[in-house]
N, C-alpha and C positions, 0 to 999 in steps of 0.2 A: 463489229464486236458481238461476242456471243451473249445470249440471254442467260444470266445467272440466276440460280435458285436462291433468293434471299433467305428464305426460311432454312434451308439446308446449311448455308454458310453461318447463319446466326446460331443454329444449334451446335455446330462444330466450334464456333468461337467460344460459346458457353462452356462446352466440354473442356476446352484447352485452358481457358483463363480461370474457370471457377466462378465467373460472374453471371448474374441474370442478364439475359438479353431479351429485349422485346422489339417488335416491329410495330411502328405507328404510321397510320394512313388516315388522311383527312381528320386529324386531331384525335383519333381513337387508337387504342392499343388493339391490334388485330391478331397478334401471336406473341407467345412468351416461351422462353427457354431457360431452364436452370438445372443445376445438378440435382437438387432435391425438389419435390413438388412445391409450388409457390402458393400457400394458402391465401395470400393477399399480396398484391404488388405495390411496394413502397412507392414506386414512381407515380403512382396516381396522385399523391400528395403534392407533387410539384409539376404535374402534367402541363399546365398552362405555360410554365416557364420553359419546360423542355421544348415544346412545339414552337415557342417564339424564336428559338435559335434557327437562323436561316443560313449561316455558314456551312460549307461542305463538312468541315470538321470543327467541333467546339465542345465545350464542357460546361457543367453546372455544379456548383458546390452549395449545398443547402446550409441554413444556420445550424443544423445539427451536424455539420461536417460530413455528410453523405456525398459522395463524388459520383457523377454521372458523365460518361463520354457519349457524344452524339455524332452520328454520320448521316448526312442527307444525301440521299441517292437521286433525288428529283421528285418523284411521286411518293416515295416512302422514306421513312426516318428510322434508323436503327440506334437504339439507346442501350448502352452497357452500364450496369451498375444496379444498386449502390455498391461502391467499395468504401472502405472505412480506413482511417489512419492506423488503427489497431482493432483488434477484435472487440466488439461492443460488450459492455458489461450486461449482466442479467437486467439491472434496472433500466438501462437504455433500451434493451429489447422490449421490456414491458412498456415504456414510453411510446415506442414505435407501434407496438401492437394496439395500444389504446387509441392512438390517433387514426389507426386503420379499422377501428371497430372490431377488433378480434377478441372474443370472449375467452373466459377461463378454459373452456373445454377444448379450444383449438390452439392454446398458447404454446404448449409443448412442441407441437408440429411446426408452428411458426418459428419458435426459438431454434429448432434444429435446422430449418431452412436458412436463417440468418447466420448461425454459427458455421454453416457449410461454405459460406461466401469467403473466398480467399481475399484478405486485405491486399490491394494492389495500388501502388502510387499512381497519381494522376498522369505522370509522364509515360508510364508503361501502357496505361489505357489509351492514351492519345497515339502513341507509337503503333499499337494494334489497329486503331482506327485509320491512321494515315496509310497503312498498307491496304486496307479495304478501300479507302478513298481512291487510291491509285487504279484499283480494279474497276471501280464503278464510275469514277469521274475523270479517269485519265489524267489526274493531277498529282504531282509530286510535292508533298508538303513534309516539313520537318516539324518537330514539336515546338521549336522556337518560333515558327511561324504563327503557331496558334496561341501560345502563351506570351507572345510579345505584345506590342502596342495594339495590333489587331485590326484597326479600321483606318481608312483613308481620312486624312484630316487631323490626325493626332500627332503628326510628326513636326508641327510648326515649332520653331525654336521658342524656347521660354525667353520672354523679354528680360533683358539684363537691366534690372533696376536696383541700384545700390541700397543696401539696408542701412538706414540711419540708426543712431544710437536710441532715438525715441522709439523706434520700431521694436527694438530689443526689449526695452522696459515694458512696452505695451504687450509684447507677446508673453513675457514673464507674468504680467498681471492677468492676462486672459488665462494662462495656464492654471494659475492659482484660483481663479474663479471656478473654472471647470473641474479641477480635482477636488475643490472644496464641496461642490455640489455633489459629486459622485461619492466622496467619503461620507457625507451626511445622509445619503439616501433620500434626499429631498426632491421628490419627483415634481412637486408644484413649482418650486423655484427653478427647476431645470426647464419646465415648460415656458416659464417666463423668460428665461435666458435665451432659449432657442428662438423665441418670437423676434428678438432683437440681437441675434447672435453677432458679436463683433468680429471684425476682420483685421488681419494684420499682414504686412509683408514679411515674408521670411527669406532666409538665405536661399540660394540657388542649390537644389538638391537633385537636379536633373536637367537634361538638355531639351525637353519637351514639356509643354504645359500639362498634359495628362499625366505623364510620368511624375512631374513635380507634385501634382495632387495626390497621386497614389503614395509617393514616399512620405508626404506629410500626414496622411491618413495612418500609415503603419506606425510612424513615430508616435502620433497621438494616441493610438490604440494601445501601444506599449506602456505608455504613461498612465493611461486610465486603468489598464489592467493591474498594474503594480499598486495603484491607489486603492483599488477594490480589494486587493489581497490584504493590504494594510488595514482595511476597514472591517476585515472579518471574513470576506469571501474565500472559499476553499481555493487553494492555489491551482489545483488541477482543473476545477471548473473555470476559473478565470483565464487560464492559459488555453484551454480548449476553446472557450469563447473567442479569445484573441486569435487564435489560428483560424477559426471559421470565418471571422469578419475580414481578416487580411486576405484570405483566399477569395472571399466574395468581391473584395476591392480589386484584386488582380483580374477578376472577370468583368469588370465594368469597362464600358466603352466611352463615356462621356463624364465631364466633371460634375454634371448635374446628378448623375447616379451616385457619385462619390458623396456629394453633399447629403443626399438623402440616407445613404448608408452611415454617414458620420452621425447623424441625428439618431438613427436606430441603434448604433453602437453605444452612444451615451446613454440613451434611454434604457437599454438592456442592462448595463452595468449598474446604473442608478437604481433600478428596479430590484436587482439582485442584493444590493447592499441594504435597500429599504426592508426587504423581507427578512433578512439576517437580524437587523436592529429590532424589528418589531417582535420577532420570536424569541430572540436570545439576549437582547440588551447588550451589555458590555462584558458579560460573563464568559470566560474562556471555557469553562466547563459546559455551560450551555451551548456555546458555539460548537464544541466537539460533538455533543449529543445531536444537535441539530444537523450537523453535516452528515453524521452517520444515518440518521433516520431519513434525510432527504435523499441520500444515495441508495436507500433500501425502502423507499416509500411504498413499494408494491408488495412488501413482505410484512409478516406479522412480527414486527420488531419486539423483542423481549429484553428485559433487564439483564438477563443472562448473556445474550449475544452482545449487549452493550459493554457489560463488564469485561468480557473477553477482549473486545476491541480496544478498551481503555486500560487494560492490564490492572484491573482492580477487582477485588471480590464483589459479588453481587450484593451481598448484604451491606458491605461497606459503602458501595456506590449509592445504594438507596438511602442509607443513613445520612451520608454527607450531603447528598442532594436536598433531602428534607430539612436538614439543619440550616443550609445556606439560603435556600429559596422558599421555605415554608410550604412546599407541596410535594405530593408524591410524584416520583420519577414517571411511573406509568401514566399519570394524569398529564404530565408535560408531553409525553409521547403522543397521547390522544389529541392534545391541542395542536401539535404540529400537523397531524394527519387531517384533522377537521379544518384547520386553516387552508390546507391545500384543497380539501373538497369544496370549500366555499368558492374558490376560483373555478373549480371544474363545473360547479352547478350553474354558472353563468351561461354555459354552452347548452342551450336547450335541446340540442341534438343528442346529447348524451343522456342515456337512461340512468336511474338510480342504481340499477344492478350493475351497469357497466362501470360507473364510478366506484362502486362498492368493490367490484373485483379487482379494479386497478389499484386501489389502495390496500389490498391484501386482507380484506375482512372475510370471514367465513361465510357470511350471507348478507343479504341486503337488510334483513331485520336486525342483525347485529350492528351494522353500520348505522341504522336508524336509531338504535338505542344509544350509541355512543354519541352521535351527533346531537341527540336531544339533551343528553346529560351535560354536554359542553355549552350548547348555545340556547337551550330552553325551548327549541322548536324542532320539528322534524325536517329532513332535507326537502320534502315537497313543500312544506310551509315556508321554508327559507327561500326556495326558488320562486314561489308566488310573491313573496315580499319584494323581490327585486323588480317586479314590474312597476 
């Protein structure tokens, strides 16, 4: 077989697909190719997970719904992605830039790079890599081979155990416990429930144990997602999270991985509802404002932008908000941003300037003034108090 120039092929694959392609050798990225210059490689955020994939062709879907396709050629690994379900919003690009440590001065370049990535379905990425796999490994794979059960030992038939009426009542009781915890946003109660998480026999949903567990996870995620929406979570956020967890579930190889993912899914939804209740209580107007500010957290949110979004005049919005809640709307917006900054300050690797830039403040001194006015201390003092 001829010696192929992997770098040349990776570059041409990137040109044809519109996806960033990088070559990994000995656990490190040795070369990268993309349509536009790559200020920072998003793949570094999940590099350990990527290099843990040992199959000839496989894939990884991150919690943010970033899709990567992976080809192992023996000594080297070729990774395509990230691809996205749809073009990322400006706020999602801000979130990714922040995680990569990209400052305000390089954000526009990074944003252009992300926007140039062509959203491509996972199946299309795998089809492309299957072709390359035949070239390098002499193996003919179909997409269904990769997205199916995937590993030896998962095809054991699911034991046929008839479901008793008591199991049905028990399942209903457990579902009510679970959805009640999520709807309340009670993370402490969830932690206690998880420590002694109940089990129940369900009806047969598949002909193998692994597929049975995956189908059960998908059903549970759908139930939890709807519960979170009823509790005030933005429907787009809830369904995006649902899609992400379901695709991660499809990528699992063992029932133990599904159990871990199950706990992570419940925790994520419960935390999301908790945050909503803490910041907005039961008010629909506050919920609307909270959702808007959260989705534009990296921008300088104004009452004018909010009034346009809510189809109400700026003066009327400010007046109504003051009458109902007894505080200025601008103050409430500040509180939302400062609450987010409290979480970010827990990460000691992030500088005050990085956090300030991410939250859309004009300068770190402006951020410090607002933080002090809301909390009574500076960001540095708050961070020291966490020790």
